[in-house]
Every structure is written in structure tokens, then in C-alpha cells.
N, CA, C and O atoms as a GROMACS GRO file, in nm:
protein
  600
    1MET      N    1 -11.104  16.511  -1.987
    1MET     CA    2 -10.972  16.562  -2.058
    1MET      C    3 -10.875  16.466  -1.982
    1MET      O    4 -10.794  16.417  -2.060
    2GLY      N    5 -10.858  16.424  -1.847
    2GLY     CA    6 -10.753  16.340  -1.806
    2GLY      C    7 -10.726  16.226  -1.894
    2GLY      O    8 -10.615  16.200  -1.940
    3LEU      N    9 -10.855  16.147  -1.919
    3LEU     CA   10 -10.843  16.049  -2.010
    3LEU      C   11 -10.782  16.061  -2.138
    3LEU      O   12 -10.696  15.983  -2.180
    4LEU      N   13 -10.834  16.172  -2.208
    4LEU     CA   14 -10.780  16.172  -2.351
    4LEU      C   15 -10.633  16.212  -2.358
    4LEU      O   16 -10.578  16.187  -2.465
    5ALA      N   17 -10.547  16.279  -2.247
    5ALA     CA   18 -10.404  16.316  -2.236
    5ALA      C   19 -10.376  16.171  -2.214
    5ALA      O   20 -10.319  16.096  -2.293
    6ASP      N   21 -10.418  16.147  -2.114
    6ASP     CA   22 -10.345  15.975  -2.085
    6ASP      C   23 -10.340  15.911  -2.211
    6ASP      O   24 -10.224  15.876  -2.236
    7SER      N   25 -10.414  15.884  -2.293
    7SER     CA   26 -10.456  15.793  -2.406
    7SER      C   27 -10.326  15.873  -2.515
    7SER      O   28 -10.228  15.813  -2.558
    8ALA      N   29 -10.356  15.996  -2.538
    8ALA     CA   30 -10.223  16.060  -2.594
    8ALA      C   31 -10.108  16.026  -2.568
    8ALA      O   32 -10.037  15.965  -2.647
    9LEU      N   33 -10.073  16.063  -2.446
    9LEU     CA   34  -9.953  15.988  -2.395
    9LEU      C   35  -9.896  15.873  -2.381
    9LEU      O   36  -9.775  15.859  -2.391
   10ASN      N   37  -9.997  15.759  -2.350
   10ASN     CA   38  -9.940  15.646  -2.370
   10ASN      C   39  -9.940  15.598  -2.511
   10ASN      O   40  -9.918  15.478  -2.527
   11THR      N   41  -9.967  15.690  -2.640
   11THR     CA   42  -9.947  15.602  -2.735
   11THR      C   43  -9.804  15.682  -2.823
   11THR      O   44  -9.753  15.653  -2.931
   12GLY      N   45  -9.772  15.785  -2.728
   12GLY     CA   46  -9.654  15.826  -2.768
   12GLY      C   47  -9.680  15.989  -2.808
   12GLY      O   48  -9.586  16.058  -2.849
   13GLY      N   49  -9.767  16.024  -2.797
   13GLY     CA   50  -9.818  16.165  -2.844
   13GLY      C   51  -9.795  16.265  -2.707
   13GLY      O   52  -9.801  16.237  -2.587
   14ALA      N   53  -9.764  16.406  -2.782
   14ALA     CA   54  -9.771  16.513  -2.697
   14ALA      C   55  -9.862  16.576  -2.652
   14ALA      O   56  -9.938  16.613  -2.742
   15VAL      N   57  -9.894  16.609  -2.551
   15VAL     CA   58  -9.998  16.667  -2.449
   15VAL      C   59  -9.981  16.798  -2.404
   15VAL      O   60  -9.962  16.803  -2.283
   16ILE      N   61  -9.982  16.908  -2.462
   16ILE     CA   62  -9.973  17.075  -2.363
   16ILE      C   63 -10.115  17.109  -2.329
   16ILE      O   64 -10.212  17.123  -2.403
   17GLY      N   65 -10.102  17.118  -2.192
   17GLY     CA   66 -10.184  17.181  -2.109
   17GLY      C   67 -10.184  17.316  -2.077
   17GLY      O   68 -10.075  17.370  -2.059
   18VAL      N   69 -10.325  17.404  -2.061
   18VAL     CA   70 -10.304  17.539  -2.040
   18VAL      C   71 -10.400  17.553  -1.938
   18VAL      O   72 -10.516  17.522  -1.963
   19MET      N   73 -10.362  17.606  -1.796
   19MET     CA   74 -10.427  17.577  -1.706
   19MET      C   75 -10.448  17.738  -1.590
   19MET      O   76 -10.338  17.771  -1.545
   20PRO      N   77 -10.516  17.791  -1.562
   20PRO     CA   78 -10.540  17.894  -1.493
   20PRO      C   79 -10.461  17.848  -1.345
   20PRO      O   80 -10.484  17.745  -1.281
   21ARG      N   81 -10.366  17.952  -1.313
   21ARG     CA   82 -10.306  17.945  -1.157
   21ARG      C   83 -10.397  17.881  -1.056
   21ARG      O   84 -10.381  17.776  -0.994
   22HIS      N   85 -10.511  17.979  -1.051
   22HIS     CA   86 -10.592  17.883  -0.968
   22HIS      C   87 -10.604  17.748  -0.916
   22HIS      O   88 -10.602  17.702  -0.802
   23LEU      N   89 -10.622  17.685  -1.060
   23LEU     CA   90 -10.671  17.525  -1.049
   23LEU      C   91 -10.512  17.442  -1.055
   23LEU      O   92 -10.505  17.321  -1.041
   24VAL      N   93 -10.427  17.503  -1.072
   24VAL     CA   94 -10.298  17.463  -1.064
   24VAL      C   95 -10.241  17.429  -0.909
   24VAL      O   96 -10.172  17.335  -0.872
   25ASP      N   97 -10.303  17.556  -0.823
   25ASP     CA   98 -10.271  17.562  -0.703
   25ASP      C   99 -10.345  17.467  -0.619
   25ASP      O  100 -10.295  17.429  -0.513
   26ARG      N  101 -10.477  17.419  -0.663
   26ARG     CA  102 -10.571  17.319  -0.619
   26ARG      C  103 -10.511  17.205  -0.641
   26ARG      O  104 -10.572  17.109  -0.594
   27GLU      N  105 -10.385  17.174  -0.711
   27GLU     CA  106 -10.351  17.043  -0.770
   27GLU      C  107 -10.436  16.966  -0.836
   27GLU      O  108 -10.445  16.844  -0.822
   28ILE      N  109 -10.521  17.054  -0.932
   28ILE     CA  110 -10.608  16.972  -1.038
   28ILE      C  111 -10.529  16.975  -1.192
   28ILE      O  112 -10.588  16.961  -1.299
   29ALA      N  113 -10.401  16.993  -1.176
   29ALA     CA  114 -10.340  16.967  -1.305
   29ALA      C  115 -10.300  16.841  -1.308
   29ALA      O  116 -10.280  16.772  -1.207
   30HIS      N  117 -10.284  16.796  -1.452
   30HIS     CA  118 -10.241  16.668  -1.448
   30HIS      C  119 -10.105  16.650  -1.461
   30HIS      O  120 -10.039  16.728  -1.530
   31ALA      N  121 -10.049  16.545  -1.395
   31ALA     CA  122  -9.875  16.528  -1.314
   31ALA      C  123  -9.814  16.510  -1.430
   31ALA      O  124  -9.713  16.580  -1.427
   32THR      N  125  -9.826  16.422  -1.583
   32THR     CA  126  -9.740  16.379  -1.650
   32THR      C  127  -9.786  16.452  -1.769
   32THR      O  128  -9.781  16.379  -1.867
   33LEU      N  129  -9.837  16.592  -1.800
   33LEU     CA  130  -9.830  16.655  -1.960
   33LEU      C  131  -9.674  16.640  -2.001
   33LEU      O  132  -9.573  16.611  -1.938
   34THR      N  133  -9.696  16.668  -2.103
   34THR     CA  134  -9.542  16.696  -2.220
   34THR      C  135  -9.525  16.822  -2.184
   34THR      O  136  -9.408  16.834  -2.148
   35ARG      N  137  -9.598  16.949  -2.172
   35ARG     CA  138  -9.592  17.075  -2.102
   35ARG      C  139  -9.697  17.118  -2.048
   35ARG      O  140  -9.804  17.098  -2.104
   36LEU      N  141  -9.692  17.173  -1.950
   36LEU     CA  142  -9.787  17.269  -1.854
   36LEU      C  143  -9.780  17.424  -1.873
   36LEU      O  144  -9.697  17.470  -1.793
   37GLU      N  145  -9.819  17.491  -1.926
   37GLU     CA  146  -9.877  17.631  -1.955
   37GLU      C  147  -9.955  17.699  -1.844
   37GLU      O  148 -10.068  17.743  -1.866
   38VAL      N  149  -9.899  17.708  -1.735
   38VAL     CA  150  -9.990  17.805  -1.623
   38VAL      C  151 -10.017  17.939  -1.685
   38VAL      O  152  -9.927  17.995  -1.747
   39VAL      N  153 -10.157  18.003  -1.670
   39VAL     CA  154 -10.200  18.130  -1.696
   39VAL      C  155 -10.272  18.186  -1.593
   39VAL      O  156 -10.311  18.111  -1.503
   40ASP      N  157 -10.298  18.312  -1.589
   40ASP     CA  158 -10.357  18.408  -1.478
   40ASP      C  159 -10.505  18.371  -1.456
   40ASP      O  160 -10.567  18.365  -1.350
   41ASP      N  161 -10.534  18.354  -1.545
   41ASP     CA  162 -10.708  18.325  -1.556
   41ASP      C  163 -10.769  18.245  -1.667
   41ASP      O  164 -10.700  18.196  -1.757
   42MET      N  165 -10.896  18.231  -1.660
   42MET     CA  166 -10.972  18.124  -1.758
   42MET      C  167 -10.988  18.245  -1.890
   42MET      O  168 -11.003  18.187  -1.998
   43HIS      N  169 -10.988  18.348  -1.900
   43HIS     CA  170 -10.962  18.407  -2.007
   43HIS      C  171 -10.846  18.400  -2.109
   43HIS      O  172 -10.859  18.390  -2.231
   44GLN      N  173 -10.727  18.407  -2.036
   44GLN     CA  174 -10.577  18.368  -2.096
   44GLN      C  175 -10.557  18.247  -2.145
   44GLN      O  176 -10.488  18.215  -2.242
   45ARG      N  177 -10.636  18.163  -2.056
   45ARG     CA  178 -10.637  18.019  -2.097
   45ARG      C  179 -10.701  17.957  -2.200
   45ARG      O  180 -10.674  17.846  -2.245
   46LYS      N  181 -10.808  18.050  -2.246
   46LYS     CA  182 -10.868  18.036  -2.393
   46LYS      C  183 -10.818  18.133  -2.499
   46LYS      O  184 -10.844  18.102  -2.615
   47ALA      N  185 -10.751  18.245  -2.478
   47ALA     CA  186 -10.668  18.256  -2.568
   47ALA      C  187 -10.569  18.192  -2.610
   47ALA      O  188 -10.546  18.162  -2.727
   48ARG      N  189 -10.482  18.158  -2.478
   48ARG     CA  190 -10.363  18.058  -2.520
   48ARG      C  191 -10.405  17.931  -2.621
   48ARG      O  192 -10.342  17.909  -2.725
   49MET      N  193 -10.495  17.868  -2.586
   49MET     CA  194 -10.562  17.766  -2.642
   49MET      C  195 -10.584  17.778  -2.791
   49MET      O  196 -10.530  17.699  -2.869
   50MET      N  197 -10.687  17.906  -2.843
   50MET     CA  198 -10.664  17.946  -2.964
   50MET      C  199 -10.546  17.968  -3.034
   50MET      O  200 -10.537  17.949  -3.155
   51ALA      N  201 -10.449  18.010  -2.959
   51ALA     CA  202 -10.364  18.031  -3.007
   51ALA      C  203 -10.265  17.897  -3.087
   51ALA      O  204 -10.230  17.892  -3.205
   52LEU      N  205 -10.236  17.792  -2.968
   52LEU     CA  206 -10.198  17.640  -2.983
   52LEU      C  207 -10.244  17.608  -3.058
   52LEU      O  208 -10.172  17.577  -3.152
   53ALA      N  209 -10.383  17.591  -3.073
   53ALA     CA  210 -10.450  17.472  -3.154
   53ALA      C  211 -10.465  17.478  -3.293
   53ALA      O  212 -10.472  17.586  -3.352
   54ASP      N  213 -10.469  17.366  -3.349
   54ASP     CA  214 -10.504  17.338  -3.525
   54ASP      C  215 -10.640  17.348  -3.521
   54ASP      O  216 -10.689  17.426  -3.603
   55ALA      N  217 -10.721  17.285  -3.441
   55ALA     CA  218 -10.860  17.273  -3.443
   55ALA      C  219 -10.926  17.276  -3.327
   55ALA      O  220 -10.852  17.280  -3.230
   56PHE      N  221 -11.077  17.275  -3.297
   56PHE     CA  222 -11.161  17.263  -3.194
   56PHE      C  223 -11.259  17.155  -3.201
   56PHE      O  224 -11.346  17.167  -3.288
   57VAL      N  225 -11.262  17.045  -3.121
   57VAL     CA  226 -11.326  16.931  -3.098
   57VAL      C  227 -11.391  16.938  -2.952
   57VAL      O  228 -11.334  16.961  -2.845
   58ALA      N  229 -11.524  16.913  -2.978
   58ALA     CA  230 -11.601  16.904  -2.838
   58ALA      C  231 -11.619  16.758  -2.803
   58ALA      O  232 -11.684  16.708  -2.895
   59LEU      N  233 -11.596  16.683  -2.728
   59LEU     CA  234 -11.661  16.573  -2.735
   59LEU      C  235 -11.765  16.602  -2.600
   59LEU      O  236 -11.768  16.700  -2.526
   60PRO      N  237 -11.857  16.467  -2.601
   60PRO     CA  238 -11.948  16.510  -2.460
   60PRO      C  239 -11.897  16.580  -2.356
   60PRO      O  240 -11.781  16.557  -2.320
   61GLY      N  241 -11.974  16.679  -2.290
   61GLY     CA  242 -11.948  16.758  -2.190
   61GLY      C  243 -12.014  16.830  -2.142
   61GLY      O  244 -12.112  16.866  -2.208
   62GLY      N  245 -11.992  16.896  -1.987
   62GLY     CA  246 -12.062  16.966  -1.933
   62GLY      C  247 -12.091  17.128  -2.010
   62GLY      O  248 -12.103  17.151  -2.130
   63ALA      N  249 -12.095  17.207  -1.918
   63ALA     CA  250 -12.108  17.358  -1.939
   63ALA      C  251 -12.015  17.407  -1.995
   63ALA      O  252 -12.029  17.472  -2.098
   64GLY      N  253 -11.884  17.385  -1.931
   64GLY     CA  254 -11.735  17.441  -2.003
   64GLY      C  255 -11.717  17.409  -2.091
   64GLY      O  256 -11.633  17.475  -2.151
   65THR      N  257 -11.782  17.279  -2.171
   65THR     CA  258 -11.707  17.238  -2.304
   65THR      C  259 -11.811  17.307  -2.395
   65THR      O  260 -11.761  17.344  -2.502
   66LEU      N  261 -11.961  17.336  -2.378
   66LEU     CA  262 -12.022  17.426  -2.442
   66LEU      C  263 -11.975  17.555  -2.473
   66LEU      O  264 -11.953  17.592  -2.588
   67GLU      N  265 -11.957  17.634  -2.362
   67GLU     CA  266 -11.855  17.770  -2.369
   67GLU      C  267 -11.750  17.768  -2.436
   67GLU      O  268 -11.738  17.854  -2.524
   68GLU      N  269 -11.669  17.692  -2.418
   68GLU     CA  270 -11.548  17.679  -2.474
   68GLU      C  271 -11.603  17.667  -2.661
   68GLU      O  272 -11.627  17.756  -2.743
   69ILE      N  273 -11.606  17.558  -2.670
   69ILE     CA  274 -11.666  17.488  -2.827
   69ILE      C  275 -11.718  17.644  -2.886
   69ILE      O  276 -11.663  17.708  -2.976
   70PHE      N  277 -11.824  17.679  -2.817
   70PHE     CA  278 -11.897  17.805  -2.847
   70PHE      C  279 -11.807  17.926  -2.882
   70PHE      O  280 -11.846  17.996  -2.976
   71GLU      N  281 -11.723  17.951  -2.835
   71GLU     CA  282 -11.625  18.061  -2.818
   71GLU      C  283 -11.562  18.063  -2.913
   71GLU      O  284 -11.563  18.157  -2.992
   72ALA      N  285 -11.487  17.949  -2.926
   72ALA     CA  286 -11.407  17.916  -3.059
   72ALA      C  287 -11.479  17.917  -3.201
   72ALA      O  288 -11.430  17.974  -3.299
   73TRP      N  289 -11.616  17.839  -3.203
   73TRP     CA  290 -11.696  17.898  -3.327
   73TRP      C  291 -11.750  18.022  -3.362
   73TRP      O  292 -11.778  18.052  -3.478
   74THR      N  293 -11.767  18.097  -3.259
   74THR     CA  294 -11.782  18.235  -3.261
   74THR      C  295 -11.655  18.336  -3.300
   74THR      O  296 -11.664  18.426  -3.383
   75TRP      N  297 -11.566  18.311  -3.245
   75TRP     CA  298 -11.455  18.392  -3.273
   75TRP      C  299 -11.419  18.356  -3.409
   75TRP      O  300 -11.379  18.456  -3.468
   76GLY      N  301 -11.419  18.234  -3.492
   76GLY     CA  302 -11.431  18.179  -3.639
   76GLY      C  303 -11.529  18.315  -3.696
   76GLY      O  304 -11.496  18.409  -3.768
   77GLN      N  305 -11.643  18.287  -3.642
   77GLN     CA  306 -11.744  18.409  -3.724
   77GLN      C  307 -11.702  18.543  -3.752
   77GLN      O  308 -11.709  18.610  -3.855
   78LEU      N  309 -11.647  18.571  -3.615
   78LEU     CA  310 -11.595  18.724  -3.613
   78LEU      C  311 -11.466  18.724  -3.680
   78LEU      O  312 -11.404  18.828  -3.660
   79GLY      N  313 -11.391  18.616  -3.774
   79GLY     CA  314 -11.265  18.618  -3.858
   79GLY      C  315 -11.145  18.632  -3.737
   79GLY      O  316 -11.045  18.698  -3.764
   80LEU      N  317 -11.154  18.583  -3.634
   80LEU     CA  318 -11.046  18.586  -3.548
   80LEU      C  319 -10.955  18.496  -3.543
   80LEU      O  320 -10.847  18.505  -3.484
   81HIS      N  321 -11.014  18.366  -3.633
   81HIS     CA  322 -10.920  18.273  -3.689
   81HIS      C  323 -10.983  18.196  -3.784
   81HIS      O  324 -11.102  18.224  -3.798
   82ALA      N  325 -10.931  18.091  -3.867
   82ALA     CA  326 -10.984  18.028  -3.961
   82ALA      C  327 -11.002  17.863  -3.911
   82ALA      O  328 -11.003  17.792  -4.012
   83LYS      N  329 -11.013  17.794  -3.804
   83LYS     CA  330 -10.950  17.680  -3.759
   83LYS      C  331 -11.083  17.631  -3.741
   83LYS      O  332 -11.172  17.700  -3.690
   84PRO      N  333 -11.098  17.520  -3.781
   84PRO     CA  334 -11.236  17.386  -3.819
   84PRO      C  335 -11.255  17.414  -3.653
   84PRO      O  336 -11.162  17.443  -3.577
   85CYS      N  337 -11.407  17.399  -3.610
   85CYS     CA  338 -11.458  17.370  -3.480
   85CYS      C  339 -11.560  17.223  -3.513
   85CYS      O  340 -11.620  17.200  -3.618
   86ALA      N  341 -11.555  17.159  -3.420
   86ALA     CA  342 -11.649  17.055  -3.435
   86ALA      C  343 -11.709  17.005  -3.319
   86ALA      O  344 -11.661  17.038  -3.211
   87LEU      N  345 -11.836  16.908  -3.323
   87LEU     CA  346 -11.873  16.854  -3.200
   87LEU      C  347 -11.878  16.675  -3.268
   87LEU      O  348 -11.932  16.621  -3.365
   88TYR      N  349 -11.777  16.624  -3.136
   88TYR     CA  350 -11.790  16.507  -3.185
   88TYR      C  351 -11.914  16.420  -3.093
   88TYR      O  352 -11.916  16.383  -2.976
   89ASN      N  353 -11.997  16.408  -3.184
   89ASN     CA  354 -12.160  16.350  -3.152
   89ASN      C  355 -12.155  16.225  -3.129
   89ASN      O  356 -12.217  16.152  -3.207
   90ILE      N  357 -12.077  16.161  -3.012
   90ILE     CA  358 -12.070  16.022  -2.988
   90ILE      C  359 -12.223  15.993  -2.971
   90ILE      O  360 -12.300  16.086  -2.947
   91ASP      N  361 -12.261  15.889  -2.980
   91ASP     CA  362 -12.392  15.815  -2.942
   91ASP      C  363 -12.519  15.894  -2.923
   91ASP      O  364 -12.615  15.874  -2.849
   92GLY      N  365 -12.483  16.028  -3.044
   92GLY     CA  366 -12.582  16.107  -3.071
   92GLY      C  367 -12.604  16.204  -2.944
   92GLY      O  368 -12.698  16.283  -2.930
   93PHE      N  369 -12.489  16.182  -2.848
   93PHE     CA  370 -12.527  16.319  -2.749
   93PHE      C  371 -12.553  16.448  -2.755
   93PHE      O  372 -12.614  16.512  -2.671
   94TYR      N  373 -12.494  16.498  -2.884
   94TYR     CA  374 -12.514  16.649  -2.961
   94TYR      C  375 -12.659  16.658  -3.050
   94TYR      O  376 -12.694  16.756  -3.115
   95THR      N  377 -12.710  16.571  -3.041
   95THR     CA  378 -12.811  16.580  -3.149
   95THR      C  379 -12.910  16.694  -3.120
   95THR      O  380 -12.949  16.768  -3.210
   96PRO      N  381 -12.958  16.708  -2.961
   96PRO     CA  382 -13.083  16.765  -2.967
   96PRO      C  383 -13.026  16.939  -2.973
   96PRO      O  384 -13.115  17.024  -2.984
   97LEU      N  385 -12.904  16.979  -2.966
   97LEU     CA  386 -12.832  17.087  -2.960
   97LEU      C  387 -12.796  17.108  -3.093
   97LEU      O  388 -12.760  17.224  -3.116
   98LEU      N  389 -12.796  17.027  -3.190
   98LEU     CA  390 -12.762  17.016  -3.332
   98LEU      C  391 -12.917  17.071  -3.397
   98LEU      O  392 -12.922  17.152  -3.489
   99GLU      N  393 -13.034  17.014  -3.333
   99GLU     CA  394 -13.157  17.040  -3.385
   99GLU      C  395 -13.171  17.187  -3.338
   99GLU      O  396 -13.184  17.278  -3.420
  100GLN      N  397 -13.169  17.212  -3.195
  100GLN     CA  398 -13.138  17.362  -3.166
  100GLN      C  399 -13.123  17.481  -3.267
  100GLN      O  400 -13.197  17.577  -3.288
  101LEU      N  401 -12.962  17.432  -3.345
  101LEU     CA  402 -12.887  17.504  -3.384
  101LEU      C  403 -12.950  17.518  -3.523
  101LEU      O  404 -12.949  17.630  -3.575
  102ASP      N  405 -13.000  17.425  -3.580
  102ASP     CA  406 -13.071  17.394  -3.734
  102ASP      C  407 -13.229  17.486  -3.694
  102ASP      O  408 -13.280  17.556  -3.781
  103GLY      N  409 -13.272  17.479  -3.602
  103GLY     CA  410 -13.397  17.600  -3.571
  103GLY      C  411 -13.342  17.700  -3.576
  103GLY      O  412 -13.393  17.776  -3.658
  104MET      N  413 -13.236  17.750  -3.512
  104MET     CA  414 -13.189  17.901  -3.527
  104MET      C  415 -13.178  17.968  -3.673
  104MET      O  416 -13.216  18.072  -3.727
  105ASN      N  417 -13.105  17.850  -3.708
  105ASN     CA  418 -13.081  17.886  -3.863
  105ASN      C  419 -13.217  17.879  -3.940
  105ASN      O  420 -13.219  17.970  -4.023
  106THR      N  421 -13.312  17.817  -3.941
  106THR     CA  422 -13.455  17.818  -4.019
  106THR      C  423 -13.496  17.951  -3.963
  106THR      O  424 -13.551  18.034  -4.034
  107ALA      N  425 -13.470  17.970  -3.841
  107ALA     CA  426 -13.566  18.110  -3.796
  107ALA      C  427 -13.450  18.224  -3.812
  107ALA      O  428 -13.453  18.324  -3.741
  108GLY      N  429 -13.364  18.206  -3.893
  108GLY     CA  430 -13.273  18.316  -3.957
  108GLY      C  431 -13.219  18.399  -3.857
  108GLY      O  432 -13.214  18.521  -3.872
  109TYR      N  433 -13.170  18.333  -3.738
  109TYR     CA  434 -13.066  18.390  -3.614
  109TYR      C  435 -12.928  18.322  -3.676
  109TYR      O  436 -12.819  18.355  -3.628
  110LEU      N  437 -12.933  18.256  -3.750
  110LEU     CA  438 -12.782  18.180  -3.818
  110LEU      C  439 -12.778  18.128  -3.931
  110LEU      O  440 -12.827  18.025  -3.975
  111GLY      N  441 -12.695  18.235  -3.990
  111GLY     CA  442 -12.675  18.180  -4.117
  111GLY      C  443 -12.644  18.038  -4.122
  111GLY      O  444 -12.602  17.965  -4.032
  112GLU      N  445 -12.685  17.999  -4.306
  112GLU     CA  446 -12.622  17.860  -4.304
  112GLU      C  447 -12.454  17.851  -4.325
  112GLU      O  448 -12.399  17.744  -4.298
  113GLN      N  449 -12.387  17.944  -4.366
  113GLN     CA  450 -12.240  17.923  -4.403
  113GLN      C  451 -12.188  17.919  -4.280
  113GLN      O  452 -12.075  17.870  -4.271
  114HIS      N  453 -12.251  17.967  -4.165
  114HIS     CA  454 -12.192  17.975  -4.017
  114HIS      C  455 -12.234  17.826  -3.963
  114HIS      O  456 -12.152  17.755  -3.905
  115ARG      N  457 -12.358  17.789  -3.984
  115ARG     CA  458 -12.402  17.671  -3.898
  115ARG      C  459 -12.332  17.575  -3.989
  115ARG      O  460 -12.319  17.462  -3.943
  116SER      N  461 -12.304  17.589  -4.059
  116SER     CA  462 -12.253  17.454  -4.138
  116SER      C  463 -12.074  17.453  -4.099
  116SER      O  464 -11.991  17.365  -4.121
  117ALA      N  465 -12.063  17.550  -4.052
  117ALA     CA  466 -11.914  17.558  -4.025
  117ALA      C  467 -11.865  17.515  -3.891
  117ALA      O  468 -11.747  17.519  -3.855
  118LEU      N  469 -11.994  17.464  -3.803
  118LEU     CA  470 -11.940  17.406  -3.723
  118LEU      C  471 -12.006  17.239  -3.725
  118LEU      O  472 -12.124  17.204  -3.717
  119GLY      N  473 -11.874  17.150  -3.740
  119GLY     CA  474 -11.913  17.003  -3.776
  119GLY      C  475 -11.964  16.931  -3.662
  119GLY      O  476 -11.929  16.942  -3.544
  120ALA      N  477 -12.043  16.862  -3.707
  120ALA     CA  478 -12.111  16.783  -3.618
  120ALA      C  479 -12.081  16.615  -3.686
  120ALA      O  480 -12.125  16.582  -3.796
  121CYS      N  481 -11.995  16.518  -3.593
  121CYS     CA  482 -11.919  16.398  -3.665
  121CYS      C  483 -11.941  16.287  -3.536
  121CYS      O  484 -11.889  16.297  -3.424
  122SER      N  485 -12.030  16.182  -3.581
  122SER     CA  486 -12.033  16.092  -3.510
  122SER      C  487 -11.938  15.937  -3.503
  122SER      O  488 -11.956  15.830  -3.445
  123THR      N  489 -11.849  15.983  -3.580
  123THR     CA  490 -11.728  15.864  -3.588
  123THR      C  491 -11.599  15.943  -3.599
  123THR      O  492 -11.598  16.064  -3.617
  124PRO      N  493 -11.480  15.862  -3.587
  124PRO     CA  494 -11.340  15.900  -3.595
  124PRO      C  495 -11.301  15.935  -3.727
  124PRO      O  496 -11.238  16.036  -3.757
  125GLU      N  497 -11.346  15.840  -3.813
  125GLU     CA  498 -11.324  15.916  -3.971
  125GLU      C  499 -11.417  16.008  -3.987
  125GLU      O  500 -11.356  16.102  -4.038
  126ALA      N  501 -11.520  16.035  -3.976
  126ALA     CA  502 -11.599  16.137  -4.010
  126ALA      C  503 -11.551  16.273  -3.967
  126ALA      O  504 -11.544  16.371  -4.040
  127LEU      N  505 -11.524  16.268  -3.864
  127LEU     CA  506 -11.424  16.387  -3.760
  127LEU      C  507 -11.294  16.408  -3.843
  127LEU      O  508 -11.271  16.514  -3.902
  128LEU      N  509 -11.202  16.293  -3.846
  128LEU     CA  510 -11.099  16.341  -3.964
  128LEU      C  511 -11.110  16.399  -4.066
  128LEU      O  512 -11.032  16.486  -4.106
  129GLY      N  513 -11.233  16.351  -4.136
  129GLY     CA  514 -11.223  16.396  -4.304
  129GLY      C  515 -11.296  16.549  -4.302
  129GLY      O  516 -11.278  16.635  -4.388
  130PHE      N  517 -11.392  16.566  -4.170
  130PHE     CA  518 -11.426  16.698  -4.164
  130PHE      C  519 -11.317  16.811  -4.144
  130PHE      O  520 -11.316  16.913  -4.214
  131LEU      N  521 -11.215  16.784  -4.033
  131LEU     CA  522 -11.128  16.843  -4.043
  131LEU      C  523 -11.008  16.872  -4.091
  131LEU      O  524 -10.937  16.962  -4.044
  132ALA      N  525 -10.962  16.769  -4.226
  132ALA     CA  526 -10.894  16.794  -4.353
  132ALA      C  527 -10.928  16.860  -4.426
  132ALA      O  528 -10.848  16.939  -4.474
  133THR      N  529 -11.074  16.859  -4.472
  133THR     CA  530 -11.154  16.920  -4.562
  133THR      C  531 -11.199  17.051  -4.544
  133THR      O  532 -11.254  17.115  -4.634
  134TYR      N  533 -11.177  17.097  -4.425
  134TYR     CA  534 -11.265  17.213  -4.366
  134TYR      C  535 -11.201  17.342  -4.464
  134TYR      O  536 -11.084  17.370  -4.492
  135GLU      N  537 -11.313  17.396  -4.498
  135GLU     CA  538 -11.317  17.566  -4.572
  135GLU      C  539 -11.350  17.652  -4.485
  135GLU      O  540 -11.453  17.603  -4.438
  136HIS      N  541 -11.328  17.753  -4.429
  136HIS     CA  542 -11.368  17.861  -4.343
  136HIS      C  543 -11.458  17.946  -4.436
  136HIS      O  544 -11.430  17.977  -4.552
  137PRO      N  545 -11.557  17.975  -4.375
  137PRO     CA  546 -11.675  18.095  -4.427
  137PRO      C  547 -11.586  18.229  -4.413
  137PRO      O  548 -11.494  18.250  -4.334
  138ALA      N  549 -11.644  18.319  -4.521
  138ALA     CA  550 -11.619  18.445  -4.493
  138ALA      C  551 -11.665  18.505  -4.348
  138ALA      O  552 -11.769  18.464  -4.296
  139SER      N  553 -11.582  18.606  -4.286
  139SER     CA  554 -11.651  18.651  -4.178
  139SER      C  555 -11.778  18.660  -4.157
  139SER      O  556 -11.844  18.639  -4.259
  140LYS      N  557 -11.858  18.691  -4.033
  140LYS     CA  558 -11.966  18.730  -4.040
  140LYS      C  559 -11.970  18.877  -4.047
  140LYS      O  560 -12.086  18.914  -4.063
  141TRP      N  561 -11.889  18.970  -4.041
  141TRP     CA  562 -11.925  19.114  -4.052
  141TRP      C  563 -11.768  19.156  -4.125
  141TRP      O  564 -11.652  19.143  -4.086
  142THR      N  565 -11.841  19.222  -4.274
  142THR     CA  566 -11.724  19.266  -4.320
  142THR      C  567 -11.737  19.409  -4.344
  142THR      O  568 -11.846  19.457  -4.313
  143ASP      N  569 -11.649  19.486  -4.394
  143ASP     CA  570 -11.661  19.620  -4.415
  143ASP      C  571 -11.787  19.602  -4.535
  143ASP      O  572 -11.904  19.610  -4.498
  144SER      N  573 -11.759  19.582  -4.658
  144SER     CA  574 -11.879  19.567  -4.710
  144SER      C  575 -12.006  19.536  -4.638
  144SER      O  576 -12.097  19.619  -4.640
  145ALA      N  577 -12.019  19.427  -4.578
  145ALA     CA  578 -12.141  19.403  -4.530
  145ALA      C  579 -12.221  19.466  -4.455
  145ALA      O  580 -12.341  19.442  -4.450
  146HIS      N  581 -12.153  19.573  -4.374
  146HIS     CA  582 -12.176  19.683  -4.243
  146HIS      C  583 -12.253  19.819  -4.268
  146HIS      O  584 -12.181  19.915  -4.296
  147PRO      N  585 -12.346  19.834  -4.264
  147PRO     CA  586 -12.456  19.939  -4.302
  147PRO      C  587 -12.374  20.065  -4.293
  147PRO      O  588 -12.401  20.160  -4.366
  148SER      N  589 -12.287  20.067  -4.219
  148SER     CA  590 -12.221  20.206  -4.219
  148SER      C  591 -12.100  20.224  -4.316
  148SER      O  592 -12.035  20.329  -4.314
  149ALA      N  593 -12.063  20.102  -4.416
  149ALA     CA  594 -11.993  20.131  -4.513
  149ALA      C  595 -12.050  20.153  -4.630
  149ALA      O  596 -11.986  20.147  -4.735
  150ARG      N  597 -12.180  20.182  -4.623
  150ARG     CA  598 -12.237  20.204  -4.715
  150ARG      C  599 -12.273  20.353  -4.806
  150ARG      O  600 -12.341  20.348  -4.908
   0.00000   0.00000   0.00000
């Protein structure tokens, strides 16, 4: 995250950080962000990032990266936002995960409209194209789809 922030700042971009107090207190916060918002915990961090973001893109990363992109993608399925979510699949990093998601779709655990709502792009041009043309699918659960509505 620091390298991305530095690159954006070095080219004149604005970077807003959202960090929980316990990490700021441990001096882990980036020192030269355009703005740093300090929140109480990780739950508030993710809610604030959801409010600030226009889109969610995961670069190759670890468990925290997966947790955050999957939560954003799930919140979209639930109709809590209509923002694009994508995996930036640099050098095929996310290919095994994408194969798993496709298997979940084939097995009936993940509908095609929601599977395809998570973009997977291997070039900057493809990523920007996905974000620019994204059309959000209907919420996974609607009143008319719920058994108690019948």
C-alpha cells in the first residue's frame, strides 16, 4: 500500500488513508498522505473506505487483501453499494482463485451475475475498461425473490 500511495503522491495524486487507532499508535501510518482518517477499529475502517471509494481493486496480496475485496464484493451482492470490485491479476496471481470461483459458479453456489460482477483484469487498460463500463447486477436478495414474500 505504501508503494501505491508514494506513486500516486509523486505524480500529483491525492491519497486518503483510513487506519485504526491501534496501528497509528504503533507508528505504522504513512507519514505524507494527503489526508489520514483515524478510526477506532477495523470495522469502522472498512465502513469508511466503502463510503470514500468509487471502486475496489485488489492487487496481489495476502489474507487481509482477500478479506477486504471479498467483503466489498459481498456488500455489493447484498445491495449495500453498486461500486465495481476487481482483482488485478498481475502475472496470473489470482488465476487459482478465479478457477475456484468459477467452480463455485458451476456447482451452483455462486450465481453467474454475481461471479461476473467481480472483475479479473491482467492489464491496466483492461482494469480501467472494466471500471468504466461496470454495470451493477441486481441485489442477490430482493423482496420478490425471498420465499416469505410469496
